[in-house]
N, C-alpha and C positions, 0 to 999 in steps of 0.2 A: 590498813587503809590504802597504803601505797600499792600493795599487791592487787587490791580490787580495782583501783584506777588503771593499773597496767592492763588488766584483763579487758576493761571497757574500751580503752583506747585501741587495743589490738582488734577488737570486734568491729569498731567503727572503720578502721583502716581497711580491714578485709572486705567489709560491705561496700565501701567506696570504690575499691579496686574492681570488685565484681560488677558494680553498676557501670563504672567507666568502661570496662571491657565490653559489656553488652552494648552500650551506647555506640561505641566506635564500630563494632561489627554491624549493628543494625543500620546505622547511617550509611555505611558502605554498601550494604545490600540494596537499600532503597535508592541510592544514587545511581547504581548501575542496573537496576531492574528494568527489564524490557517486557512490554505487553503487546498484544495484537491491537491493531487499529487505533494507534495513538499518534496524534499530530503528524501524520504522514500526508503531505499535500498531494492532491490529485489534480491533474490538468483536465478539467471537464470538457474543454473545447476539443481536445484530442480524443477523449473517450467518445464523445458524440460523433466525431469524424470517423472513428474506428467502426462504429455501428453502420454508418452510411456507406462505407467502402468495403465492408467485410464480405467475403465470398461464402461464408457459412459460420456456424457456431464455433468450430474449432479455430478458424481464422480470427474470429472476434476475440476469443479468450486469449489467443496468442498476442494480439495487438494490445489488449487491455493490460496484460501482465508485463508487456514491455513499457507501457506508460506508467504503471504503478511503481513507486520507488521503495515500497516497504519490502520486508523480507518474506512476508506471507504470499501465498498464491491465491489469486481471486478466481473462484469458480463461477461458471456461468450456467444459468438455467434459462431456456428459451421455450416459451409456451404460446401457442396461438389460441387466443380467447374466443375468437369467432372468425368468420371468413375475412374480416377486414382488420382485425386488431391483433397485434403481436406484442408480447411483453417479455423483456429481457431483464433478468435479475442478476446482479453481481453480488457475491457473498463469500464469506470465509467459512468453508466447510470444516469447522473445528473438530467435530466429532466423526468426520469421514462417513456420514450417513448417506451421502449422495442425494440429499434433499435440502431445501431451504428451511432451516429450523429457526425457531424464535431467537431473535437477537443476532442473527448472522448476516442480515442484509447490509449491503454497502450502498447500492443504488438500484433504481428501477428505471428502465427505459421502455416507453410505450409508443409503438408506431400504429397509426390508424389510417387506412386508405379513405380519402374523403371524396374522391371522384375519379374520373378517367385520367390516369397519369398523374394524379396528385395525392399527396398524403401529408400527414403531420406527425411530429414526434416530440416527446418531452421527457426530460430526465429529472429524477428526484433522488436526493441523497437520503440516507438513513443512518441512524446511530451517530457516530462522530461527525458524519457529513450531512446531518439532517438540515443544516441551514442552506444547502444548495437546492435551488429549484430553477431549472432552465426555463426560458420563455418557450412558447409553442413554436417549434421550428418547422418551416414549410419545406416539403420535399416534392420535387417534380421529376418526371421521367427523363427530362433532358439534362439533369445534373449528372455529375460523375458519381455513379452509384455502384456498389458491389452487388453481386447476384442475390445476396441474402435479402436485400431490400427491393431491388429492381424486379425480382420474380413476382412480387405482389401486383405489378402493373400488367402482367401478361394475361392475355385472354385464357379463360379456363383455369386460372390459378387455383390450386387446391392447397389449403393450409397443411403443412407437413407436420407440425407439432401440436395439432389439435387433439387433446385428450391423451397425448403421449409426449410430454416435454423432453427436450434435450437437456441433460445435466452433465457437467464435467465429471468424468469418472476418476477414481483414485489413481489408476495407472497414468491417466492423462495429467493429473496434478503433478506427479513425480516427473513426467516428461517435460512439462513446462518449467518446473523448478531447475532441472538440469540444463535446459537450453538457454535460459535467459541470463543476462549479465549478473555478476556477483553483486548482491545487495549490500548496503552499508552494514558494518559490524554492530554488535550489541552495544558498543560504547560510543556510537556516533548518533547524534541527534541532528535534526534540521529545524530551523525556525523560519517560517514564511515571512517575507517582507511585504511592504505595502504594494509593491509592484507585481506580486505574484510569484517572484523568483524565490528560490530557497538558498539559504546560506548555511555553512557549517555552524553547528551549535558551539557553545562555549566548551572548551576542553577538547574539541575535535582536531585542533591544529597540531601537527606533529611537533614534537619537542625541538626547540631551536629555530622554529619558524622557517620561512623560505630562505634558501641559499642560492637562488638564481642558477641552479644547475651545477654549482661547484661542490664537490664532495670533499669531506674531510680527508686529509692526506694527499690531496692533489697538488698542494703548494710545494715548490722545490725546497730541499733542505738547505739551511744556511751554510755558506761557504766562508771559512776563515781566510782572511786576506793576509798575505805575507807582508811582514814589516819591512 
């Protein structure tokens, strides 16, 4: 009987150790897991301004990726739907297909010429950013505009991306990734505040907190005074 209880107790302890080990490993993986397009704030005012002032698609994708604070690169697709309407789509080209595939959209900006020297534009978020819808923004030829938008007001304007959209190429994605500032590491999260600013997430503060510029070891060594 004593031998039987010993065997059962050993089996229970072994099972508990295995479950405890898996639980610790699993929670650690979940805590530090990073995925694309998760709670990274976007300054939409700056994105809209980037479109208004861009000199072309490559300038626009550069500006947008300087604004976006995530680790991924946002690709840009530009298509002229007709003689007056242009649509710009920002997306994560996860499968490197060079096309906007299902579930990859981040935002869509649509510009439409409404008259001589006047136009309107609107930006809509998708996926994680689906709650964002800008008001209809008025554009006039007298505003500070880049050539990407101001060209639409010129006499004899011919849509450049009608039937043949511009899409960020794979080499261009690599170029943008190398050129922009280093993005936050995998262990750093941001949490948006009510004011729209971002603050470091819990656990992102360096150990020891702020030291006001004083480094360890900078203090002078103690001196023994003669008696």
